[in-house]
C-alpha positions in Angstrom: 19.9 -3.8 -8.8 22.0 -6.7 -7.4 25.6 -7.2 -8.4 24.8 -10.3 -10.3 22.1 -8.5 -12.3 24.5 -5.6 -13.1 27.1 -8.1 -14.4 24.4 -9.8 -16.6 23.4 -6.4 -17.9 27.0 -5.5 -18.7 27.5 -8.9 -20.5 24.3 -8.3 -22.4 25.5 -4.9 -23.6 28.8 -6.4 -24.6 27.0 -9.1 -26.5 24.8 -6.6 -28.4 27.9 -4.5 -29.1 29.8 -7.5 -30.4 26.9 -8.4 -32.8 26.7 -4.8 -34.1 30.5 -4.6 -34.5 30.5 -7.8 -36.4 27.9 -6.6 -38.8 29.6 -3.3 -39.3 32.9 -5.0 -40.1 31.2 -7.4 -42.4 29.7 -4.4 -44.2 33.2 -2.9 -44.7 34.5 -6.3 -45.9 32.0 -6.4 -48.8 32.2 -2.7 -49.6 34.5 -1.2 -52.1 37.5 0.2 -50.3 40.5 -0.8 -48.2 40.8 -4.4 -47.2 40.0 -5.3 -43.6 43.2 -5.6 -41.4 41.4 -8.0 -39.0 38.7 -10.5 -39.3 35.2 -9.5 -38.3 35.3 -11.7 -35.2 38.2 -9.6 -33.9 36.1 -6.4 -34.5 33.3 -8.0 -32.5 35.7 -8.9 -29.7 37.1 -5.3 -29.8 33.7 -3.8 -29.2 32.8 -6.3 -26.5 36.1 -5.7 -24.7 35.5 -1.9 -24.6 32.0 -2.5 -23.2 32.7 -5.2 -20.6 36.3 -4.7 -19.2 36.2 -1.0 -18.1 32.7 -1.4 -16.6 33.6 -4.6 -14.7 36.8 -2.9 -13.4 34.7 0.0 -12.2 32.2 -2.4 -10.5 35.0 -4.2 -8.7 36.6 -0.9 -7.5 33.2 0.4 -6.4 32.5 -2.8 -4.4 35.8 -2.4 -2.6 35.8 1.3 -1.9 32.2 1.8 -1.1 32.0 -0.2 2.1 35.2 1.5 3.3 33.7 5.0 2.7 30.4 4.0 4.4 32.1 2.5 7.4 34.2 5.6 7.8 31.2 7.9 7.6 29.1 5.9 10.0 31.8 5.3 12.5 32.8 9.0 12.7 29.1 9.7 13.6 29.2 7.7 16.8 28.3 9.8 19.8 31.4 11.1 21.4 32.5 9.1 24.4 29.8 6.4 24.1 32.2 3.6 23.3 34.4 4.5 26.3 31.4 4.2 28.6 30.6 0.7 27.3 32.5 -2.4 26.5 31.9 -2.1 22.8 34.7 -1.7 20.3 34.2 0.4 17.2 34.0 -2.7 14.9 31.4 -4.4 17.3 29.3 -1.2 17.5 29.3 -0.9 13.7 28.4 -4.6 13.4 25.3 -4.0 15.6 24.3 -0.9 13.6 24.7 -2.9 10.4 22.6 -5.7 11.8 19.8 -3.2 12.7 20.0 -1.8 9.2 19.8 -5.3 7.6 16.7 -5.9 9.8 15.1 -2.7 8.8 15.3 -3.7 5.1 13.3 -6.8 6.0 10.3 -4.8 7.2 7.5 -4.0 4.9 7.6 -0.4 3.5 4.6 0.7 5.6 6.3 -0.3 8.8 9.7 0.9 7.7 8.3 4.4 7.1 7.2 4.7 10.7 10.8 4.4 12.0 12.6 7.7 12.5 15.7 8.9 14.2 13.8 9.3 17.4 12.3 5.8 17.4 13.5 3.8 20.5 15.6 0.8 19.8 13.1 -1.3 22.0 10.3 -0.6 19.5 12.6 -1.4 16.6 13.7 -4.6 18.3 10.1 -5.7 18.9 9.2 -5.1 15.3 12.1 -7.1 14.1 11.5 -10.0 16.5 7.9 -10.1 15.1 9.5 -10.8 11.7 11.9 -13.4 13.2 15.0 -11.0 13.0 16.7 -10.8 16.4 19.2 -8.0 17.2 22.0 -7.8 19.7 21.1 -7.0 23.3 23.8 -4.3 23.3 21.8 -2.2 20.8 21.1 1.3 22.0 18.9 4.2 20.9 21.7 6.1 19.3 22.2 3.2 16.9 18.8 3.6 15.2 19.5 6.9 13.3 22.9 5.5 12.3 21.2 2.4 10.9 18.9 4.6 8.9 21.9 6.6 7.7 23.7 3.4 6.8 20.8 2.1 4.8 20.5 5.4 3.0 24.1 5.6 2.1 24.2 2.0 0.9 21.0 2.5 -1.2 22.5 5.7 -2.7 25.8 4.0 -3.4 24.1 1.0 -5.0 22.0 3.3 -7.3 25.0 5.4 -8.3 27.1 2.2 -8.9 24.4 0.7 -11.1 24.0 3.9 -13.2 27.8 4.5 -13.5 28.6 0.9 -14.5 25.7 0.7 -17.1 26.6 4.1 -18.6 30.3 3.1 -18.8 29.3 -0.1 -20.6 27.2 1.7 -23.1 29.8 4.3 -23.6 32.5 1.7 -24.1 30.3 -0.2 -26.6 29.6 3.0 -28.5 33.3 4.0 -28.5 34.4 0.6 -29.8 31.6 0.5 -32.4 32.5 4.0 -33.7 36.2 3.1 -34.1 35.6 0.1 -36.3 37.3 0.9 -39.6 38.9 -1.2 -42.3 42.4 -0.5 -41.2 41.7 -0.8 -37.4 44.2 -3.3 -35.9 41.4 -5.0 -33.9 43.3 -8.3 -33.7 46.3 -6.7 -32.1 44.1 -5.0 -29.5 42.2 -8.1 -28.7 45.4 -10.2 -28.4 46.8 -7.5 -26.1 43.7 -7.9 -23.8 44.1 -11.7 -23.8 47.8 -11.4 -23.0 47.0 -9.1 -20.1 44.4 -11.6 -18.8 46.9 -14.4 -19.0 49.5 -12.3 -17.1 46.9 -11.5 -14.4 46.0 -15.2 -14.2 49.6 -16.3 -13.9 50.2 -13.6 -11.2 47.4 -14.9 -8.9 49.6 -17.6 -7.5 52.4 -15.2 -6.7 50.1 -12.6 -5.2 48.3 -15.3 -3.2 51.7 -16.4 -1.7 52.6 -12.9 -0.9 49.2 -12.3 0.7 49.6 -15.5 2.8 53.0 -14.4 4.0 51.9 -10.9 5.0 48.8 -12.2 6.7 51.0 -14.0 9.1 54.1 -11.9 9.2 53.1 -9.0 11.4 51.4 -11.2 14.0 54.5 -13.4 14.0 56.7 -10.4 14.6 54.4 -9.4 17.5 54.8 -12.9 19.0 58.6 -12.9 18.8 58.6 -9.5 20.4 57.0 -11.2 23.5 58.6 -14.6 23.3 62.3 -15.2 22.6 62.9 -16.9 19.2 65.5 -19.1 20.8 62.9 -20.3 23.3 60.5 -21.0 20.5 62.7 -22.8 18.0 64.9 -24.7 20.5 62.4 -25.3 23.4 61.5 -28.8 24.2 58.4 -28.2 26.2 55.0 -27.0 24.8 52.7 -25.8 27.5 51.0 -22.4 26.7 48.7 -21.3 29.5 45.4 -20.0 28.2 44.2 -19.1 31.7 46.8 -16.4 32.0 50.1 -16.1 33.7 51.2 -18.8 36.0 52.1 -18.4 39.6 55.6 -17.4 38.5 54.3 -14.7 36.2 55.2 -16.5 33.0 52.8 -17.0 30.0 53.8 -20.7 29.5 56.3 -22.7 27.4 56.3 -22.5 23.6 58.9 -25.1 22.7 58.6 -25.8 18.9 60.7 -29.0 18.9 58.0 -31.5 20.0 55.6 -30.2 17.4 58.2 -30.3 14.6 59.3 -33.8 15.7 55.7 -35.0 15.7 55.0 -33.5 12.3 58.0 -35.1 10.7 57.6 -38.4 12.5 54.0 -39.0 11.6 54.5 -37.8 8.0 57.6 -40.0 7.7 55.8 -43.1 8.9 53.0 -42.4 6.5 55.4 -41.8 3.6 57.4 -44.9 4.5 54.2 -47.0 4.0 52.5 -45.1 1.2 55.4 -44.5 -1.2 56.4 -48.2 -1.8 52.8 -49.4 -2.1 51.7 -46.6 -4.2 54.7 -46.7 -6.5 54.5 -50.5 -7.0 50.7 -50.1 -7.7 51.5 -47.4 -10.3 54.2 -49.7 -12.0 51.7 -52.6 -12.1 48.9 -50.5 -13.6 51.2 -48.8 -16.1 53.3 -51.8 -17.2 51.7 -55.1 -16.3 47.9 -54.7 -16.0 45.7 -55.2 -19.0 43.2 -52.5 -20.1 40.3 -54.1 -18.3 42.1 -54.4 -15.0 43.4 -50.9 -15.3 40.0 -49.5 -16.0 38.7 -51.0 -12.7 41.6 -50.5 -10.4 42.5 -46.9 -11.2 39.0 -45.5 -10.6 38.8 -47.4 -7.3 42.0 -45.9 -6.1 40.8 -42.4 -7.2 37.6 -42.9 -5.3 39.7 -43.8 -2.2 41.4 -40.4 -2.6 38.1 -38.6 -2.5 37.1 -39.8 1.0 37.0 -36.9 3.5 39.9 -36.9 6.0 37.5 -36.8 8.9 36.2 -40.3 7.8 39.8 -41.6 7.9 40.0 -40.1 11.4 36.9 -42.0 12.5 38.4 -45.1 11.0 41.6 -44.6 12.9 39.7 -43.8 16.2 37.2 -46.6 16.1 39.0 -49.4 14.2 42.7 -49.1 13.6 43.7 -47.7 17.0 41.7 -50.2 19.1 42.9 -53.0 16.8 46.6 -52.2 17.3 46.1 -51.7 21.1 44.4 -55.1 21.5 46.9 -56.8 19.2 49.8 -55.5 21.2 48.1 -56.7 24.4 47.8 -60.2 22.9 51.4 -60.2 21.9 52.5 -59.0 25.3 50.4 -61.7 26.9 52.0 -64.4 24.8 55.5 -63.2 25.4 55.4 -62.0 29.0 52.2 -63.3 30.4 50.9 -59.8 31.2 48.2 -58.5 28.9 49.4 -54.9 29.0 49.2 -53.0 25.7 52.4 -51.4 24.6 50.7 -49.6 21.7 48.4 -46.8 22.6 45.2 -46.4 20.7 46.3 -42.9 19.8 49.8 -43.2 18.6 52.3 -42.2 15.9 51.8 -45.6 14.3 48.0 -45.4 14.2 48.1 -41.9 12.6 50.9 -42.8 10.2 49.2 -46.0 9.1 45.8 -44.4 8.4 47.4 -41.4 6.8 49.3 -43.8 4.5 46.1 -45.3 3.4 44.9 -41.9 2.5 48.1 -41.1 0.6 48.4 -44.3 -1.4 46.0 -43.1 -4.1 47.9 -39.8 -4.5 51.2 -41.6 -5.1 49.8 -44.3 -7.3 47.6 -42.2 -9.5 50.1 -39.4 -10.1 53.0 -41.8 -10.6 50.9 -43.9 -13.0 50.2 -40.8 -15.2 53.9 -39.9 -15.1 55.1 -43.4 -16.0 52.6 -43.8 -18.9 53.8 -40.5 -20.3 57.3 -41.9 -20.9 57.6 -42.3 -24.7 56.8 -45.8 -26.1 60.0 -45.7 -28.1 62.1 -46.0 -25.0 60.4 -49.2 -24.0 60.6 -50.7 -27.4 64.2 -49.8 -27.7 65.1 -51.4 -24.4 63.1 -54.6 -25.1 64.6 -54.7 -28.6 68.1 -54.7 -27.2 67.3 -57.8 -25.1 66.4 -56.3 -21.8 63.6 -57.9 -19.8 60.5 -56.0 -18.8 61.7 -55.6 -15.2 65.1 -54.4 -16.4 63.4 -51.9 -18.7 61.3 -50.6 -15.8 64.3 -50.3 -13.5 66.9 -49.0 -16.0 64.9 -47.0 -18.5 61.3 -46.1 -17.4 61.9 -45.1 -13.8 65.0 -42.9 -14.6 63.0 -41.2 -17.3 60.0 -40.6 -15.0 62.1 -39.7 -12.0 61.5 -35.9 -12.1 57.8 -36.3 -12.3 57.8 -39.0 -9.6 59.7 -36.7 -7.3 57.1 -34.0 -7.9 54.4 -36.5 -7.1 56.1 -37.5 -3.9 56.6 -33.8 -3.0 52.8 -33.2 -3.4 52.2 -36.3 -1.2 54.6 -35.1 1.5 53.0 -31.7 1.6 49.6 -33.3 2.0 51.0 -35.4 4.9 52.6 -32.5 6.6 49.5 -30.4 6.4 47.0 -33.1 7.6 45.0 -32.2 10.7 41.9 -34.3 11.3 43.6 -37.7 11.1 46.2 -36.6 13.6 43.6 -35.2 16.0 41.7 -38.4 16.2 44.5 -40.9 15.6 47.5 -39.4 17.5 45.9 -37.0 19.9 46.9 -33.5 20.9 49.6 -34.2 23.4 52.9 -32.4 22.5 55.2 -35.2 23.5 58.9 -35.6 22.4 59.6 -39.3 22.0 61.1 -41.7 19.5 58.7 -44.5 20.4 56.1 -44.8 17.5 53.7 -46.6 19.9 53.1 -43.4 21.9 51.0 -40.3 21.2 52.4 -37.2 19.5 50.9 -34.2 17.7 51.7 -31.9 14.8 52.0 -28.3 14.0 48.7 -28.0 12.2 46.8 -29.5 15.2 48.3 -27.0 17.6 47.4 -24.1 15.2 43.8 -25.2 15.3 44.0 -25.7 19.1 45.4 -22.2 19.7 42.8 -20.5 17.6 39.8 -22.5 18.8 37.2 -20.5 20.7 36.3 -16.8 21.0 39.8 -15.4 21.3 41.6 -12.1 20.5 45.0 -11.9 18.9 46.6 -10.0 21.7 48.3 -12.7 23.7 51.2 -15.1 23.1 48.8 -18.0 23.4 47.0 -16.9 20.2 49.8 -15.2 18.4 51.8 -18.4 18.5 49.5 -19.9 15.9 50.8 -17.4 13.4 54.4 -18.2 14.3 53.6 -21.9 13.8 51.9 -21.1 10.4 54.9 -19.1 9.2 57.3 -21.8 10.3 55.3 -24.5 8.5 55.2 -22.3 5.4 59.0 -22.0 5.3 59.2 -25.8 6.0 57.2 -26.6 3.0 59.0 -23.9 1.0 62.3 -25.6 1.7 60.8 -28.9 0.8 59.7 -27.5 -2.6 63.1 -25.9 -3.2 64.9 -29.2 -2.5 62.5 -31.1 -4.8 63.1 -28.6 -7.6 66.8 -29.1 -7.2 66.3 -32.9 -7.5 64.1 -32.5 -10.5 66.6 -30.2 -12.3 69.5 -32.4 -11.4 68.0 -35.6 -12.8 65.8 -34.2 -15.6 66.5 -35.5 -19.0 65.1 -34.5 -22.4 63.5 -37.2 -24.6 62.4 -36.7 -28.2 
């Protein structure tokens, strides 16, 4: 039985238990005796909770633990010394065994029954190829019995899991049903379950953040054990050598400054263009536009926000970059007589301009929602005191909406700092350190992708540096969030 089918069966048992619990509590309600402490719907939820929650927890634990146990059992059965004689790692050998096992399950039962521990892997491979299931060329004869063992253990685990989960669901439903009594505090129990679910949901963000940090932390520590932190954080040259050590025995240069400068420069240019345009658009839609205009403009801006970033990258590569290059050549020809372009097709200006187009809908839509949420009484009071509409917007509405607008700008800045595809196509991958916006630069995210592109192992500074870049970018955005929170708390005001 598949996992989805097991979940459906558990939910069905919970639903049946809820119906029976509801009827039992209704019978107590109309019978002579003590008054019900909780409404029948809480008794139904009480039975359903006992049927569903413990069984789904068992299912989750089984799905996590079972693969670990199977992997340990199969990997310890590898012939002694066979991995040392080949180039296979334990994980790779287990992956091949697992692929053979998956292929065997595709075979019809009559063909599968002919495969034994002594069947050569060549025969198994030919049978699988006939079914359109290829296996790795590194497969060996000793993997066939392990594949059969793997399939047997997985089938047994699946059968035991199905029985245990279904039995636990039935037992939980029976337990909850038997405990329904007039004085049962079913409402308190159900509210406790809901409270626990809310706590778990609110903890997901914290646990996710912790998981992200720890997923990068140990590789970052490994990187800094090989490369000096001073060289990384204060270096001005980025030149990691993937081909190995250079002639002088070094692994390359890992200067972080050009990447940080490019990230902040491109994001700054984008924000410099997007924030005024987006904020003015939001003020117009919230304060000046009529309902018909607003109903047309706002959806169009939100559609612009849904365009994939790779499309913006193509737009920058094919249209904006060549346009700026040709325009600069024309200007240079008029002023100096030499038609030499001073704006490169891939430049900070190109990336910032196109990224700004992408960010304008974020600024305008979020700011518009924030401005419209300012109480109407503040507008009426300002206008009633003789202020003009522009004075009301400048002196009353914008200060009231400032905390929310700062949050919107923070979200926009985070999006700009984390953008990758536009920068790749519009600004290139050259880690230059320059203040000229007409030249190419790159960002941290682009280099993270570049360092992890290809079939690489995390055992060299050239790949481990991606984790150091990711951790640094994480702390950069964290500091940005902390500063924005400080601004929000400083200027936040309460309005009735």
